[in-house]
N, C-alpha and C positions, 0 to 999 in steps of 0.2 A: 179362478182359472180352471178350464177343463183339463182332465188328465189326458195326455197324448202319448199313449204307448206306440211304439213303432210297428208298422205292419209285420215286420219279421217276428215280432214277439207274440203274434196272435196265435191262440190255441185252436181257432176254428174260423170258418167263414160265415158266421152268422152275426146279424146286427139287429138291434131294436131301434125302430124309428117312431118318434112321436111327432105328429104333424096335425095342423088344423085342416079339417075337412068339414066345413059347415054348409048349410043350405045356401047362404049368401056369400060365402068366401072359401075358396080353395087356395091354400097357401102355395104360391109358385116355387118357393124355396124348398118346401116339403117334397114337391114333385121332383125337383132337381136333385135333392139329396137321395131320394129313392132310386132315381135313374143312375146316379153316380155309384151308389153302393152295388147295384145290380151289374153295372159295367165292370166293376172291380171284382166280380165273382162272389158277391155275398148273397146269402139267403136272407131276405129282409122280413122281419117280424113287424108288420106295419100296423101301428096303433093310431087310430083316428081320434082326434079331439073334436067332438062334434058340437060342443056348445061353448059359450064364453066361460061358463062356470067350470067346465072340465079343464079348459085351458088355464084359467087362473089357478085352479087347485093344483094342476101339474107343475106350473111354474113356481108356486109357493113351496111345494114338496121338494123340489130339486134346486131351489134357490137360484133360478135363472130368470131372465127378463124377456126372453124371446123363444119362439119356436120356429122351425123344427129343432129337435134335439135327437142326436144319434148316440147310441150306447153300443160298444163292442166289448165283449168279455166283461160285461157289467161295469165298464168304465165309460164315463161320459166323454164323448169326443167333442160335441158341440153342434153348431149349426152348419149350414152348407159351406161357408168359407173355411170353417175349422176342418171340415172333411177334406177339402181340397188341400189344405196344408198337411193334414194327416197322411194323405196319399201322395204327398210330395209333388203335387201338380202345380203348386206355387209356393214361394217362400213364406216364412212366418211374417206377420204384420210388421215387426220391427225391422225386417230386412227388405221390405217392399218400398219401392220408390213412389213418390207422389206424382212424378212426371211420366208421361207416356206419349210416344210418337204414333200410336195406333190410329187415332183419328186422321192424321195427315196421310199416313201410308194408305189407309182405306180410300181416301178421297183421290189421291194421285193415281192409285191403281185402277179405280173405276173410271176415272177420266181418261187414262191411257187406253183402257180396253174399249171405251166408247169411241175414242178417236180412231183406233185401229179398225173398229167395226164400220164406222162411217166411211173411212177411206176404202175399205174393201167393197162396200156397197156402191160407192160412187165411181171408183176407178178400177176395181178388180185387183187392187194391190194395197196391202196394208202399210208398207214402208214408203210413204210419200211425204213430201214437204207439207202438204195440206194436213196430213195426220198429225204432224208435229205442231202445226198452228192450232188445230182443234184441241190437242192435248192441253195446251196452255189456256186457250179461251174457255174450254169446259172446266178446267181446274179453277179458273177465276170465278166462273158462274156457280160452281158447287160450293166453293169457299164463301161466296157472297150469301148463298142460301143459309149457311151455318150462322153467319153474322145477323142476317135478317130475322132469324127466329127470336132473337132478343136483342134489339138494337141498343137499348139502354145499358144492358149488361156489357155488351161489346164495347160501347163508347167509354164506359168507366174504366175497363181494363186497358183500352187503347191509350188513355191519358197517361198511363204509367211511362210511356216511352215515345209516343209520336210527337215530333217537334211542332208540327202545324196545329194539331189538336190542342196542344198546351197553350198556344197563342190564341187560337180561335176555337173554343170548345164545340160549337155546332158541327165542325168538320168531322168529329168522331161519329156523329149520327148520320151525316151525309155519305160518309165513306162507303158503307155497304151498297148503297144505291148506285154510286159511281162505278164500283167494281162490277156489279151485276150488269149495268148498262154496257160497259165496255166488253165484258165477257160475251154477252148475248150478241151484240153487234159484230164482234170479231168472229164468232162462230158462224154467223150468217154471211160474213164478208160484206156487210152493208155499212154505209155512212162512216167510212174510214176517217173522213175529215173530223168526225166527232169522237169516235172510239179511240183512235190512236193518241191524240193529245191527252185524253182522260187517263188512259193506261200509263202513258209516259209520266205524267205528273204525279199520280198517286204512287207509282212504282219508285220514282226518284225520291220523293219525300220519305217513303217507307224505308228504302235502302239506307239513306243518310241517317235516319232516326235509329235504325237498328245498329248500324256501325257505331254510332255515338254511345248508345246505351250499353251494348254488349262488349265491344272490343276496346273502346276508349275508356268508358267509365267503369267497366267490369261489373256491371250490375246483373244479378240473377233474377230474371223476371219470367212471367208466363206470357206466352204469345196469345194475342187476341185473334190470330188468323183463322181459327176454326170456331170462333164464338167466345162469348164472355165466360163460359164455364169451362174453358179449356185448361188442360194440364200439360199442354205442349210447351216446352221451354223456348224462350225467345233466343234465337240464334241462327244457325245455318239454314234451317228449313224456312224460317220467316224471311230471311235475307234472299233465299232462292225464289220465293214467291214474288217478292218485290222486283227482283232482277228479271223474272219472266215477263212481268208486266212492262217493265222498262224496255225489254227487248222487243216485245210486240208493238209497243208505241213507236219504236224506230223502224221496225221491219215492215209493218203493214203499209205505210205511205211509200217507202222505198220500193216495195213490190208493185204497188199501183203505178208508180212512175216507170218501172221497167217493163211492164206489160204493154 
């Protein structure tokens, strides 16, 4: 384990950084470490490991398996993530959670901004009913893109909780295409007779599946809503996604009848 003195115990603002700078490889974490040290006010003594032999010799000499490596006051801090812990920019690994809502927050935030922008462009006003509809349909489309990047991985994670996919496995592979189709058509306001039933159906099945898995069976699962590699916990966010689709499946036909 690297030594981790606190920043308050430092005797100076100098650091030694050893990073790979080769003709065919420039270590990105080395650049990030250098940038972080400089932003923290350190004068960086930047040592380039320019060959594989130099890198291997350095790692053997300091009994480490990776580079870059940072030293402050002749004490090894470690790599880029160790530096972030050292500067208290994130908690130690043992205190870090495996789950994160960041992907979902990013998707919903961008979808909301796109919807507001479209509404402003179309109507000269951001706070319109159409903006709310676009927010949901664009969220569906972006979430579908996440799933379509690796359909097999998504479908595998989906099988952990979706009731229909457990009865008919191909549904897990079809689902992202259904969500994308409904999202795109609802964004365009086209073929409501097709998009609304699809959104209502997948939203209803999803909502029931999540309620059963999370609140009835009390299972702790990862949500496949942002793809198969997701660390988003299954629960409120996933349920909200399903309810948005369910709402749009009901609202779009009703709106068409009222117009």
